[in-house]
N, C-alpha and C positions, 0 to 999 in steps of 0.2 A: 323794979319789981312790979310797979303798976303797968308798965308796958308789957311785961311778960304775962300779967293777968289778963290784959285785954286780948293778947294774941291767943291765950289759952281759951278764953271765953268764946272768941270768934271760931276757933277750931271745933269747939264742942257744939256750936250751933250748925256747923256744916255737915251735910250728909256724907256718908262714906264714899259714894262715887265721885263726889266733888273733891274730897281729900286725895283719893287715888289719882285723879287726873292731875292735881297739883304736883304730887310726888313724881309722876312720870315726866311732866314738863321740866321739873328741876333736874331730874336725872339726865334727860336729853341734852339740856344746856351744859351740864357738867362734862358729858362725853364729848361734846363738840369743842369745848374749850381746852380739855386736857391734852389732845394731840398737839394743838397749837403751842401750848405752854411747853410741852416736851421738846418740840422742834426748836423753839426759841432758846431753850436751856441746853441744847445739845452741845457737846464738846467736840473738838477735832478728832478725838479718839473714835467717834462714831463712824468715821469714814476710813478707818484703818484697814478695812477689808478690801478696799478698792485695789484692783490689780495694777501693778506698775506697768508702764509701756514695754512692749517687747523690743529687743534690740533689732537693729537692721540686720538682715541676713545677707548671705548665708552664715551659719546654718539656719534653716527655716524652722520656726517653732510654732506649734499650735497649743494653746492653753495659757495658763498663768506663767508669767516670767519668773515669779517667785516661788513656784511649786518646789516642794522638797525633792520629788523624784522626777527623773527624766527617762522616758522610754525612747530610745533611738531605734528607728525603723530603717533597716537596710532593705531597699526596695528597687525593683525594676518595673518601669511603667508598661512593659509588655508581659509581665509575669501574671498569669491568670489567678494564681493563688494570692498574690498581692492585691489584685483587682477586687477579689471578693473579701479580703481581710481588711483592707484599708478603711472602708466606711464603718465596719464593725469596731475597729480599734479607735477611730476618731470619736464615735459616739461614746465609747467607754471613757475616753479622756475627758469629754465634755461633762460626764457625770462624776468625775473624780478630780476636783480642783487642786488636790495635792500632787497631781501628776501632770506633766506636760509631754508633748510629743515632738521629737526632733527627727527631721528627714535626713537620710543619708543615701545618696545615689549609688546604686550598684547595677548598672546595665550589664546583663549577661551577654557573653559573646554569641551565644546561640540565638539571641534576639536582636542582634545588630543587622542593619543600621537603624531600624525603627526605634529601638530602645534609647539609643544615644540621641537621636533627633528629638525625641519627646522629652528627654531629660534636659536638653538645652532649651527647649521651648518653655518648660516650667521654670528654669533658672531665669530666663529673660523676663518672664511674666513677674517674677519676684523682684527682679532688678527695677522694672518699670513701675510696678504697682505695690511693692512692699510685701509684707508677710501675707496679708489677705489675698493678694494677687497670685502668689505662689500656690497657696492651697486651692484656690479656685481653679487654677490651671491643672493641678494634679487630679482634682475631681472630674474636670471636663475630659481630660485624656482617658482616665479609666472608664468614663461613661461612653466614649466613642471609639476606643481602640478595639480591633479584632483580637488582639492578644497573640501570644506565641510568635512574635516577630513579624506579624502580618501588617502592623501599623494601623493607622486610621482608615476608616472605611472610605471608599472612593467618593470623591465630591465633597468631603467634609473639610472645612477650613476653620481654624481657631477663630472664634468670634471677637476676641480681644486684640487681634492683630492691628498694630498702629505703626506709624513710621519709627517711633522710638523703639518699639519691640523688635521691628525688623532690623534696625541698626544694631541692636544688641546681638541678634542672631548672626549678623554678618561679621561680628567682631570675634576675637579669640576668647573673650572672657568666659562665656558659659562653658566652653569645652575645657578650659583650665580648671574650673570648679569641679566639673564632673570627673575629669581625669584624676584630680587630687583625691577626691572622695573615694573613687574606685581603688586607688593605690592604698589608701588608708585602710579600707576594708580588707584588702588582700594581706596587708601586714598584720591585721588583727585576726587573720585566718577565717574570715567570713567569706564563704564561697557560694552560699545559696540564699534565695529570697523566697518569702520574707524571713528575715532574721532580726532578732531584737537584742538590745542591750539595756538593762535596767540599772540606773545609777542613783544612789542616794547622794544628793548634792551636799548634804550636811556633813557626811563622813568621807565622801569621795569613793566609797566602795561601790563596786559594780558587779553585775552578773550577766553572763551571756545566755541567751535563750533562743532555741531553735523554734521559729514560728511555723504556723500561726499559733498564738497563745491565747487561750480564753481569759476572760476577765478574772475569774476566780483564781486561776493559776498565777496571774500577775499580782493579785492581792497577797497570795501565799509567798511569792518571791519578795514582795515588799516587806512582809513580816520577817522573813529570814534575814534580809539586810538590816532591818531595824534592830533585831535581837542580837545580831553579830557585833553591834557597836558596844554592847555591854560587856 
């Protein structure tokens, strides 16, 4: 009690500006210490939102590996509609972590041989550099192709060409992947690009969509798949 009386007497003798300064200093110390205490007391659950690693492709996936929904894009690297739609769709995927993007090759006969050559280049970039390498190659191709089967502009060479990538291009592996995916698209009766398939990975239900599809329409399709599980 005597100690409290002494503190009380001291406070009464101090002027209000001095008291206010003391209060602000104590508050600043508390704010500095609290985040440190919170970090020290954090549980493993605090990192539960970290995305698991993507599997080695193909298929090539952009976004979170654990996303509930997958948008499969059937695309031709010489298709001008795909060329304009791809960056738009990729940005939308980046803004919606519950959806990931999966690439499906569908080089159209009218765009050969350029479309097939570019598909094999993207495949080999993925084989050599992984998921990120594949998507970089797709972006580079769309940024440098003339489209409509005309191929890359004259004098343009892929900047990521390495002996390993060239060895892949000289092998039958990329053509086997592209041919298999083309045949799968044909069996699914997908004949135009860009085309989409939206799948709810929780229920396995899927919906075919003729692209290009705006983000709001994709959200509506996701709602339909979600409500259809009830």
